N, C-alpha and C positions, 0 to 999 in steps of 0.2 A: 504493500500499500504506500502511495506517494505521501510523504510528510515534508513540509517546508515550515520550519519553526514550530509553532504549535498547531498548525493547520494540517489536518488529515484529510485526504481526499478519497473518493470512490475509486474502484478499479477502472482503469482507462478513462481518466478525467479529460474534459474538453475545456479549454481556456479561450478567453477572448484577448486578443492582442491589443496592446496600446496603439492608438492611431490618432494622429493630430487632426483636429476638426471633425472626428467621427465618434470616438468613445466617450461622449459627453454623457451627463446624467440620464438624459432621455433615451439615448441609445443603449446605455447599460441597463436601463429598466427593462427594455424590450428583450435584451439578451438573457437577463436574469429570469424573466417571465418564461422563456423558452428553454431554460435549464443549463445555461452556462455554469460550469463548476467553480470558475475563478475568473475574475475580470480585472483589467487594468484601466486606470484613467487615461486620458490623453497624456502624451509625454510632456514633461514640463522643463522649461529652460532653468538651469542653475542660476544663471545671471538675473533671470526675471524674478525668481524667488527672493534672492538676496537684496534685490532693488525694491522689493515689495510691489512689484508690478501687479496691477489689478487682475489681469487676465491669467497670470501665472498662479496667483494666490487663490483665485476662485477655483482653480483645478484641484486644489487640496480638499475641497469639500466632498464629504462622503456621506451617504445616507445609510441609516441603520440596516435597511433591507438588503443592501449590496453586498455585505460580507459573505465570504471572504473576498477582499479587494486589495489590489496593490497600486502603489504610486510609482511611476517611472520618471527619473530624472536624466538629463543629459548636460553635458558641458565639456569644455576642453581645458579647464583651469582646475588644478587639484584643490586649491584653497576655496574657490567658489563651490565646488562640488561638496567640499566638507561643510561649509556653512549652509548649503541647500540641505543637506542631510539633517542638520539640527532643525531646520524648519519642518521637514517631514516628520520628524520625531513628534511634533506637537499635533500631528493629524490623527485620525482614528484608522489609518491604514493598517493592514495585516502584513504587508511585505513592502520593501523598498527595492525597486528594480533598477539597475543602470543600463542606459541605452548605448551600447557600443555597436549598433547595427543599422541606424537610419542611414539611408543612402542619399538623401536629398542633398543637392549640391551645396546649398547655403550652409548646411550643417556639417556635412562630411568634408568639405574643402577647408573649413575652419579647424579641422582636427577632432571634432566631436563626432558622435555617432559612429559610423563605420569608418570614419576617418582615423579612429584610434587604433585600427588594425595595422596602421602603418607606424605606430609609435608605442610599441609594447611596454617600454619602460614607463611612460606616462600612464598607460592603462593600468598598469600594476600599482603605480603610485596612488592613482585616484581611488582604485578598488580598495586598497588598503585603508586609505583615509576614510572611505564611506562605511566600510565595515566596522572599523574601530570606533566610529562616532554614532553609529546607528543603533537605536534600541529595537529596531526591527530585524528580522531576518533579511539578509541582502541576497538578491539574485541578479543575473545578467542576461541581457538578450543581445545576440550578436550575429555575425554572418561568417561565412566559410573563409573569408579573406577579402583583400582589396580587389584582386583580380585573379584570373585563372592561373597566372604564373606566380602567385604569392599566396596560395591557400595554406594558411597557418592554423587552422581551427583546433588541431590537437595540441599544439604548443599552447595556444590561448587557453584552452579548457583546463589543461594541467596547472597552468600558472594561476588562473582564477580560483581554481579549487584551492590551491595553496594559500591564496589570499583570504579564504575563509567564506566565500559565497556558498549559499545552500542549494542553489539549483542554477541550471544553465539552459537557456533557450536558444537553439540554433536555427536560423533561417537558412535553407539550403541553397542560397545563391551568393555570389560575391557582390561586392559593392559596384563593381563595373557593370554587372548584369542588371542592376536595378530591380525591376520585376519582370524582365524579359526572359525568354527561354524557359527551361523546365528546371524546377528546383532539384538539386542532386542530394538525395537522401542517403547516398552511400557513405558520405563523410560523417552525416549525423549518426548512422549506424556504427561506424568505426569508433567515433568517440563514446558512444553509449556502451559498446561491448569491449572497451579497452578495460583490462583488469585493474589498471590504476586509477580509473575514474570511479570515485565513490559517491558523488552527488548525483541527484536526479537530472536526467537529460530530457528536455521538452523539444519536440520536433515542430517546425513550422515551415509551411510553404506548399502551395499547390493542393491543400486538402478543400475539396469542394463538395463533398457529400459523404453519406454514410460509408459507401464502398471504398473511397479513398482513404478515409479514417481507419477504417479496419485494416486495410493493406499496410498502412504505416505502422500501426501498432504491431501486427503480426510479423512483418518483415524485419523491422528494425528495432523492435523491443524497447521503444522509448517509453518513459514513465508517464507522459502525458502529451497531448497535441494542442497546438494553439492555431486558432482561426483568426485570420485578419481580414483581408479584402473580400472573401467569400461571403462574409456576414453582412456587408454593406447593402442595405435594401432587402436584406434576407435574414432577419435576427432569428427566424425559426430554424435556421440550419442546425442549431445546437439540439433542438428537439429531433430533427431528422437523424443526425449522427447518433445520438444516444439510443434512439429507437433501433437503428441499424446494428449497432454494437451489441445490443441485447438480444435481438431477434434474428439478425441476419436478412431482414426484409426491409424494403424501402417503405417509409411512411408516405401515405398519399399526400401529394402537393396540394396546398391551399388553392381554391379557385379564386375568381375575381371577388366574390362577395367577401371572402375572408381577407383578401388583400386590402380591400377598402376598410374593413374592420380594423386591421392592424395599423394601416396608415393614419387612420383617425385617432387611434389610442397614442401612436407615437407623436402626432402633432399635438394633441393635448398635453403630453407630458413635456415636449419641447417648450410650449408656451408657459407651462408651470414652472419650469426651472429657469427661464430665461426671459428677459425683456420680449415684449410682443414681437416687434419687427425682427430682431436678431433670431428669435426662435423660428420664425418663418423662413428667413433666409437660409438657416443652417439645415432646414429640413429638406431643401431642394436636391441635395445630392442623393438623399434617400428616396425621395419621391421619383427621381429619374430611374431608379432601379426597382422600386417596389413593383411597377407595372411594366417592366421592360419586355416582357414575353407576350404581351398582348398584341395581336396583330392589328394593323390599321389604326394605330394608336398616336401617331406622330402629331396631329393637330391638337389633340386632348393634351398630350405631354407638354407641349409648348405653353398651353394655357396654365397648366398646373405648376410649371416652373417659373412663370412670370407673375402669378397672382400675388397680391400684395397684403391681403388681409386674411385673417382666419375665416371670416364669413365667406369670403370669395373662394378659398380653398375648399371649405366643406361643401359648397354648392357644386363644385367641380367633382369631388369625390362622390357626392350623391349622383351626379350625372354618370359617372363611370359605372357606379352600381346598377343604374337603370339600363344604360346602353350596352354595357359589356358583361353584366352579371350572369348572363346565361352561359358565358364561355367558361369551360372547365379546363383543368390542366392538360387534358388530351388534345386540346386545340391550341395550346401556347406554342409560340415560336421556340426553337431550340435555344437554350441559354447562351450558346457560344455564337449565336447568329446575330446578336444585336449588340 
């Protein structure tokens, strides 16, 4: 059974990855509703936390129903990461995760996120400072290496374990790959099955349904899997995966009627947790994907993504229910075609 600090998890747990501008309270609410075993907040800038920047500090807010939940921080300066750790100590999080994996140019090229894969001495210094100052168990999320010519995940895993982290999440791509190509889980499996690795290994990358989740658990023996982009606009993926892991059968996909119901609930939570207009704007990425498989939906999608008020959005959702409600999953477009 996987254990991180005081947190014990069920067999084959499924985690929600930290994603900037995605894993906010409303999205976490939906993922928890559908069975996510562990969730992360959006990743937080260490510099923003120690400057007391409003957006960064807001991300420390955790609600009682969310537990267990982790906070992830990133930065390229050891002193700033140390100070940010002290800020996280004041939160109600269950785990503190260090982001050594974000491939975004503005972060990686400054040496933070996956940029740290090119500076292992600094990665070691930062991890040691965070571990020694954290009252929470510390974990790390990273990638295979900077590029295919410098894959160093085994060296990184052993070093981080020696620093005192309590679990490691590995995304099966290099920084240079960004999110292109196929995640290479063979390296994740090598780390997990190395006899010198004693900490839990969590696999991440290209898990899109119950079948792929089961394959990763069975083939690579990871302690948990983490879902990122596949959950955007589809928070019920956790329910689908857990059903498949338990039964070996696919859970019936929600039809349009259910999609409208989920979208309305998500919008309601977004408006509850955020100022009205911001809650609407930040739902657009989710709305774009909630209904992506409905055929002949382009005109309605445009209206949904440009609506300015809660009332206007709900009218459009009601229209979707009336016009497309008869459409079932068998009539959906293939997910990879849109």
